[in-house]
N, C-alpha and C positions, 0 to 999 in steps of 0.2 A: 703203772703202780699196781702190784699184785696184792691180793687179799691173803692175810694169814688164815690158815685152815688146818684142821686135823682130818685124817681119813682112816677108815677101818674097813677090813674085809675086801672081797673080790666078787665081781659079778655085775649084775645090773646096777648102774649108778643111781644113787639116791641123794639128791641135793636138799639140804635142810637149812632154811633161813630163819634166824632168830628174830626176835622183836626189837623194839626201840630201846636202846640203852644197854641191855645186857650183851653177852657175847655168845660164842658157839657152845659154851658149857650149858646154857639153858636147854639146847637141843640134844646134846650128847647125854645129859642127865636123864631125860625122859625117853629118848629113843633107843639108846644102846641096849637097855634091858629088853626091848621088843625084839631086837635082832640077835640076842644072845643065843637063841636056839633056831635061828633062821639063816642058814648059809645061802650064799648066792647073791649077796648084795654088797656093793661098794658104797659105803656111806661117806659123804663129803660134807664137812661142817665148817664153812667159812665164817670169819668175823666180818660183819659189814663195815664199810668205811666209817671211821670215827668211833668205832667200838672195838673192844678187845685189843688185839695187837695190829689192827689194820688202820693205817693213818687215813685221815679224810682228805689230805691234800687240799686242792682248791674246790672240791665238790661243794655245791651250794644249793642242791635241789634233789628231789627224788629221781628226776631224770638222770642226774649224775650218778646216783646210787645204782640205778638200773644199768647204766653203762658199765660200771665196775663189775656188776654181777654177770652181765653178758660176756665181758672179757674173761672172767673166771671160768664160765662154762666153756667158752671157746678153747681155753688153754687146757682144762682138766677133763672135759667130757667130749669136746669136739662135736661131731654130728651124731654121736651115738644116742639112741633113745634113752630117756631117764625118767625116774620118778621124782616128784617135787613136793616138798612139805614146807609150809611157812607158818610161823607163829606171830600173831598180832600184826605189827607193821611188816614183818617178813611175809605174812600172808597177803598183804596188799601188793608187795613186789611180785609174789608168786602168781597172783592173778594177772598182773601185767605181763609176766613171762609167758603164761598160757595163751594170752591174746596174741603174742608175737610168734610163738613156736608151738602151736597146738599139735602139729604132726610129730614133733620130737618128744613131747611130754606124755609119758605112758599113763600117768595118773596124778591127781592133785589132792594133797591133804592140807587142810587149814585148821589150825589150832587157835582158839580165841582170836579169830581174825578181825581186823578192822573191817567193818561193813560200811559205815558212813565216815568219810574222812574227817570232817570238821567235828571236833568234840562237842561243840555247842548244839549241833544238829542231831546228835545220837539219842536214841531212846534207851535210857539207862535205868536200872533199878538202883535203889539206895544200897549203900554198902552195909552189909550185916555180917555178924559173926554167928555161925550156927553150931560150931563145935569148939570147945575149949578143954584142953587137958590140964589138970592141976600142975603147977610148977612151970609151965611154959612161959608165961608172961614174966615171971620172976627171974627166968634164966636169960632174958634178953640183955644184950650188951648196950652200953650207952650209945645212943645215936642210931641203933639198928631199927630199920623201918619195916620190918616184917609185918607188923599189924596194919600198915596202911592199906594193904590189899587183901589180907588173909581173911577168908571165910572159915577156914579150918585152922585153928590155933593148936596144932598138935606137935609133939616132939619130932615126929617123922617129917611133917611138912616144914618145920623150922630147919631141920638138918638139911633137907633138900634145897631149901632157899639159900642157906649158907654156902652150899657147895655149887649150886647151879646158877643162881641169879645174882647174889650179892657181889661176887668177885668181878663180874662184868660191869655192874653199876659203879664200882669203885674206880675203874680205869677209863670209863667213857669220856670222850672229849666233849665236854658240855658246850663249849663255845662253838665247836663245829656243828654239833647237833642243833643248837639254836639257830645257826645260820641256815642249815638245810631245811629246818622246819618252816622257815618263811616261804619256801617253795615246795610244799609237801605234796601237792597234787601232781600226778603224772600227766604229761602233756596229752597222752592218748589214754583215755579211760579204760580200765581193765576189761569191762564188759561191753566195749564199744563195737566189737566184731561179732562174728557168728557164735552161737552157743558152743561150749566146749563139751564134747561127747565122751571124754575119757572118764574112767571111774574116779569119783570124787568123794572126799570125806570132809564135812564141816562140823567141827566140835566147838560148842559154846558152853559157857558156864551160866547157869540160871541166875546166879547172884553176881555176875560179872559187872562191876560198876565202872569199868574202863571202856570196853568196847561193846558190852551188852550182848544180847542174843536175838533181839527182834529184827534189827536191820539186816542181819545175815539171812533171814528167811526170804527176804526180797531177792536174794541172789539165785534162788533155786531155779527159776525159769531158764537161766543161762547155763545151768549145770544139770542137765536132765538125768545124769546117772549119779547124783549126789545122795549120800546118806547125810541127813541133817539131824544131829543129836544135841539136845540141850540137857546138860548134866546138872542135876540138883546137888546142893551142897558143894558148889564149885564156883569160884570167882575167876578173875583174869588168869591166875596161876593154876588153872584146873589140872595141869600136869603134875602139880605137887599135891593136890587135894583129892584127886580121883585117879591115882596112877593105874590101878587095876583096870578100870573102865577104859582109860586111854589106851592101854596096851592091847586090850581085847579088840577095840574098835579099829585101831591102826592095823593089827594083824588081819582083821576081816577085810579092810581096804586093800591090803597087800595081796590077799587071796583073789580079790576081784580084778586086780591090775595085771596086765601082761608083763612079762620080763623079756629081756633080750634073748633068752633061750627058749621063749614060749613056743 
């Protein structure tokens, strides 16, 4: 069962894994502007099983999700070294992939990543709103859940949410995701092996009330070449709320990471 995906460019492969419930558009929306003036990268954006246009089939665990991602890599990247970026739950899977294929992965990027898997065990700040533009709340459509996570209620953030996040949420297979979430932990913990010594980026939102920022600090001993940045005025959708900082830090990470032409 193949995963639906979109791809752009040519060169060093970059695999981008979105978070729980949205689809590949979350990643293309924030990352394609980064690569607009950076030739030499082949970006691959799959829809994870049960999300976007990728069916879940009989997958009932994160182990099954990982198996689908492994098959995607084997088909579309093979044994070629590649860069890996994961957002939220996609970051959890990315950490698992690094444990399995440290020699193949040239660098690891984590955006608003899951640090502690169980929500009840996470150290989380309260949800707050720090910026609001006039007219934004009045422009919301009936049933639109933009304000559930938004720390920045701006027209630009709302437009990005509508183009990058909401479309995936609308088509997610909720029954399949509920089934998979019952077995959310990977059988082999992502940090159970030796430290990963490749260039790493860990970006968290200071006001992220979903995955937080404190638990991710505990990952640093396992990633000795990690830049760990906590962005103020940013929640779980930090890519919508601090896009300039995200692009600058991702570009810096790319400069630190080798390429297949290195």
